[in-house]
C-alpha positions as CSV (number, residue, x, y, z in Angstrom):
1,M,62.4,107.2,275.7
2,M,58.9,105.9,273.8
3,K,56.5,103.2,276.0
4,R,56.2,99.8,274.7
5,R,53.2,98.5,273.9
6,V,52.2,95.2,274.4
7,P,49.3,93.4,272.6
8,V,46.8,91.4,274.3
9,A,48.2,88.2,271.2
10,V,49.9,87.2,268.7
11,L,48.7,85.4,266.3
12,V,50.6,84.0,263.2
13,E,48.6,82.5,259.7
14,R,48.4,78.9,258.5
15,E,51.2,79.5,256.3
16,V,53.4,81.1,258.9
17,Y,52.7,77.9,261.8
18,D,52.9,75.2,258.8
19,L,56.6,76.2,258.3
20,Y,57.5,76.5,261.7
21,L,56.8,73.2,262.6
22,S,58.4,71.8,259.5
23,L,61.8,72.9,260.9
24,R,63.9,71.4,264.0
25,E,64.1,72.3,267.0
26,E,68.0,73.4,266.4
27,D,67.1,74.9,263.1
28,D,68.8,78.3,263.4
29,F,65.7,80.0,261.3
30,K,63.3,78.4,263.9
31,R,65.4,79.8,267.0
32,A,64.9,83.2,264.8
33,I,61.5,82.8,264.2
34,V,61.0,82.3,268.3
35,R,63.1,85.1,269.0
36,G,60.9,87.7,266.5
37,S,57.8,86.4,268.6
38,G,59.2,87.0,272.1
39,V,60.4,91.1,270.2
40,L,56.9,91.4,269.3
41,K,55.4,89.7,272.4
42,N,57.3,92.7,274.6
43,D,56.2,95.5,272.1
44,M,54.5,95.0,268.4
45,F,55.8,98.3,267.3
46,A,59.4,96.9,267.6
47,G,59.3,96.2,263.7
48,E,59.8,99.1,261.0
49,Q,56.1,100.3,259.8
50,I,55.5,100.4,256.0
51,K,54.7,103.0,254.1
52,K,51.4,102.9,252.9
53,R,52.0,103.4,249.3
54,Q,54.7,100.4,249.5
55,I,52.5,98.0,250.8
56,P,52.6,95.0,248.4
57,K,48.8,94.6,246.8
58,Y,49.8,90.6,247.4
59,Y,49.1,91.7,251.2
60,V,46.5,94.0,250.2
61,D,44.5,91.6,248.3
62,K,45.0,88.6,250.5
63,Y,44.3,89.8,254.1
64,G,42.7,93.3,253.5
65,V,46.0,94.8,255.3
66,N,45.9,99.0,256.1
67,N,49.0,98.5,258.0
68,L,52.3,96.6,257.5
69,Y,55.7,96.3,259.5
70,R,58.5,94.5,258.7
71,L,60.9,92.9,261.6
72,R,64.6,91.9,261.2
73,L,65.1,88.3,262.6
74,D,68.9,88.0,262.1
75,R,70.7,89.4,259.1
76,A,68.6,88.0,256.1
77,R,65.2,86.8,257.8
78,R,62.7,89.0,257.9
79,C,59.0,88.9,258.5
80,C,55.8,91.0,257.8
81,Y,52.9,91.2,260.5
82,T,49.7,93.5,261.3
83,I,48.0,94.8,264.2
84,I,44.7,94.3,264.7
85,A,42.2,95.5,267.3
86,D,38.7,93.6,267.8
87,D,36.9,93.2,271.4
88,D,39.5,91.5,273.0
89,G,42.3,93.8,272.4
90,V,45.4,95.0,270.6
91,K,46.5,91.4,268.4
92,V,49.9,91.3,265.9
93,V,49.3,88.9,263.0
94,V,52.6,87.1,261.0
95,L,52.0,87.1,257.7
96,E,54.4,86.3,256.3
97,I,58.5,84.6,257.4
98,F,61.0,85.0,255.1
99,Q,63.8,82.0,255.1
100,N,66.1,84.7,253.1
101,H,66.9,87.8,251.7
102,K,65.9,87.3,248.1
103,S,62.1,86.2,248.9
104,Y,61.5,89.3,250.9
105,E,62.7,91.3,248.0
106,R,60.6,89.7,245.2
107,R,57.3,90.1,247.9
108,F,58.2,93.9,247.7
109,G,59.1,94.3,244.1
110,Y,63.0,95.2,244.8
111,K,65.6,94.3,242.0
112,T,67.6,91.2,242.5
113,S,71.0,90.3,241.0
């Protein structure tokens, strides 16, 4: 069994934070975000690593990422995050949260019906 790797922090981009704040406490999406954050706090490798050649140019251009992971929050919702290291230790940075599978498919350039 693989050992869990706990980050020193789980951070979120401003747009993700603003979205989170805009949701009501009883919103299922907000609950999914909280659960996902808890999963990442316990194991930064809980998500599926995206192959370098499949990382959307959007993330490379906007954030300069060289690693990207996706985590299923529930049946249709996903979040994308990267892992960074600095003097304080290894951190998870949530870059984007998708409210539905269609927006996730668009970001990754998948054909949607």
